[in-house]
C-alpha positions in Angstrom: 0.0 0.0 0.0 2.8 2.5 0.9 4.4 2.0 -2.6 1.0 2.7 -4.3 0.5 5.8 -2.1 3.9 7.1 -3.1 3.1 6.5 -6.7 -0.2 8.4 -6.4 1.8 11.2 -4.7 3.7 11.9 -7.9 0.7 13.7 -9.2 0.9 17.2 -7.9 -2.4 18.6 -6.7 -3.9 21.7 -5.2 -5.1 21.5 -1.6 -8.7 22.3 -0.5 -10.7 22.1 2.7 -14.2 21.0 2.2 -16.7 22.3 4.8 -20.3 21.7 5.6 -23.0 22.1 8.2 -25.6 19.5 9.0 -29.3 20.4 9.4 -28.8 20.4 13.2 -26.0 22.9 13.0 -23.0 20.5 13.4 -20.1 21.8 11.3 -17.4 19.6 9.7 -14.4 20.2 7.6 -11.7 18.0 6.0 -8.6 18.5 3.9 -8.7 17.0 0.5 -6.6 16.9 -2.7 -9.2 14.9 -4.6 -11.2 18.0 -5.8 -11.9 18.3 -9.5 -14.2 20.2 -11.8 -16.5 17.9 -13.7 -18.7 20.1 -15.9 -19.4 23.7 -16.8 -23.0 23.2 -17.9 -24.3 22.4 -15.4 -21.4 23.6 -13.1 -20.4 20.4 -11.3 -17.4 19.5 -9.1 -16.4 16.3 -7.3 -14.3 15.3 -4.3 -13.7 12.1 -2.3 -14.0 11.4 1.4 -12.8 8.2 3.2 -15.5 6.1 4.7 -13.5 6.0 7.9 -13.4 9.8 8.3 -15.2 10.9 11.5 -16.9 13.6 9.5 -18.3 11.2 6.8 -21.8 10.9 8.5 -22.1 14.7 8.7 -21.2 15.2 5.0 -23.6 12.5 4.0 -26.5 14.1 5.9 -25.7 17.7 5.0 -26.8 17.9 1.4 -24.4 20.8 0.8 -20.7 21.5 1.0 -18.2 24.2 0.3 -14.8 23.8 -1.3 -12.1 26.2 0.0 -9.0 26.1 -2.3 -6.1 27.0 0.0 -3.6 29.6 -0.8 0.2 29.2 -0.6 1.2 29.6 3.0 -2.0 28.0 4.4 -0.3 24.7 5.1 -1.1 25.0 8.8 -4.8 25.4 7.9 -4.5 22.2 5.8 -3.0 20.3 8.7 -5.7 21.5 11.1 -8.5 20.1 8.9 -6.5 16.9 8.2 -6.3 16.1 12.0 -9.2 14.9 14.1 -10.3 17.7 16.6 -13.5 18.6 18.5 -13.8 22.0 16.8 -11.5 22.5 13.8 -13.1 26.0 13.3 -12.1 27.4 16.7 -10.3 30.7 16.4 -10.6 30.9 12.6 -12.1 33.7 10.5 -15.1 32.0 9.0 -17.7 33.4 6.7 -21.1 31.9 6.4 -23.1 31.6 3.2 -26.8 32.3 3.0 -27.3 28.5 3.2 -25.2 28.3 6.4 -22.0 26.8 4.8 -18.8 27.8 6.6 -16.1 29.3 4.3 -12.5 29.8 5.2 -11.0 33.3 4.9 -7.9 33.7 2.7 -8.7 30.9 0.2 -7.8 31.6 -3.4 -11.3 30.3 -4.5 -14.4 29.0 -2.8 -17.4 27.0 -4.3 -20.7 26.6 -2.4 -22.4 23.5 -3.7 -25.5 21.5 -3.4 -24.8 17.7 -3.3 -26.5 16.2 -6.4 -25.0 12.6 -6.0 -22.8 10.4 -3.9 -21.2 7.3 -5.1 -19.4 4.5 -3.3 -15.9 4.1 -4.6 -13.9 1.4 -2.8 -13.1 2.8 0.7 -14.3 6.3 -0.2 -17.5 8.2 -1.0 -17.4 10.4 -4.1 -19.4 13.6 -3.7 -20.7 15.4 -6.8 -22.0 18.9 -6.3 -23.6 21.6 -8.4 -21.9 24.9 -7.9 -24.4 27.5 -6.6 -22.0 30.3 -5.8 -18.3 30.9 -6.1 -15.7 33.4 -5.4 -12.2 33.8 -6.8 -9.8 36.0 -4.9 -6.7 34.9 -6.8 -3.2 34.5 -5.5 -0.9 31.5 -5.5 -2.4 28.1 -4.5 -1.0 25.7 -2.0 0.4 22.6 -3.8 0.9 19.1 -2.6 3.4 16.7 -4.2 5.3 13.6 -2.9 4.0 14.0 0.6 5.0 17.7 1.0 3.5 21.2 0.6 5.0 23.1 -2.3 4.8 26.6 -3.7 4.8 27.8 -7.2 7.8 30.0 -8.0 8.1 32.3 -11.1 11.3 32.4 -13.0 13.2 35.7 -12.8 12.0 36.8 -16.2 8.4 36.2 -15.2 8.0 33.4 -17.7 7.7 29.8 -16.9 7.9 28.6 -13.3 9.0 26.0 -10.9 7.6 24.3 -7.8 9.6 24.5 -4.5 9.2 22.9 -1.2 7.5 24.9 1.6 9.9 26.1 4.3 8.8 24.6 7.7 9.5 27.8 9.6 6.8 29.7 7.7 3.4 29.6 9.4 0.0 30.5 8.2 -2.9 31.4 10.4 -5.8 30.9 8.0 -6.8 34.6 8.7 -7.6 37.1 6.1 -8.2 40.8 5.9 -11.0 40.6 3.4 -14.3 38.9 4.3 -16.7 40.5 1.8 -19.4 38.0 1.0 -20.8 40.3 -1.7 -18.1 38.9 -4.0 -20.1 35.7 -4.3 -21.7 35.3 -7.6 -23.7 32.7 -9.4 -21.9 30.8 -12.2 
């Protein structure tokens, strides 16, 4: 299994935190690198969640989810939502959509979605959602490759680019100065 995991890890991905709130108000969030766009018409996305994740029952009940695409420097936020904890949202700047979905400040993009299908896929559930609202703030994304967080780096001339390993001493708080929810728009 480890060898297969290492082979899968050769595919560089962005990092996202998927968040939700159940009808009773219980919030959940989990770090994923399995996020992908599926269709523009209708606007569909998918992501995968382990059946063993403590938050799986919440996501299956909720009927909605938000994808928060993390920015370079938000690796601590990624770690927070990848680790079991009683309240992963404690102390964070969190925006709330009209439907109650929690959004993380500082993300380079967010997608508020209605779950349209779930599929069993081995030891995971595949969630398919229709994008109802989205926001793109721009910036550099957090990248994950070969078990490490990476950053995109531009070449000196501004053309091309490279990927470099994140420096462990650099910390991210997950906080942002801009929290204007009016930037949300329908696709």
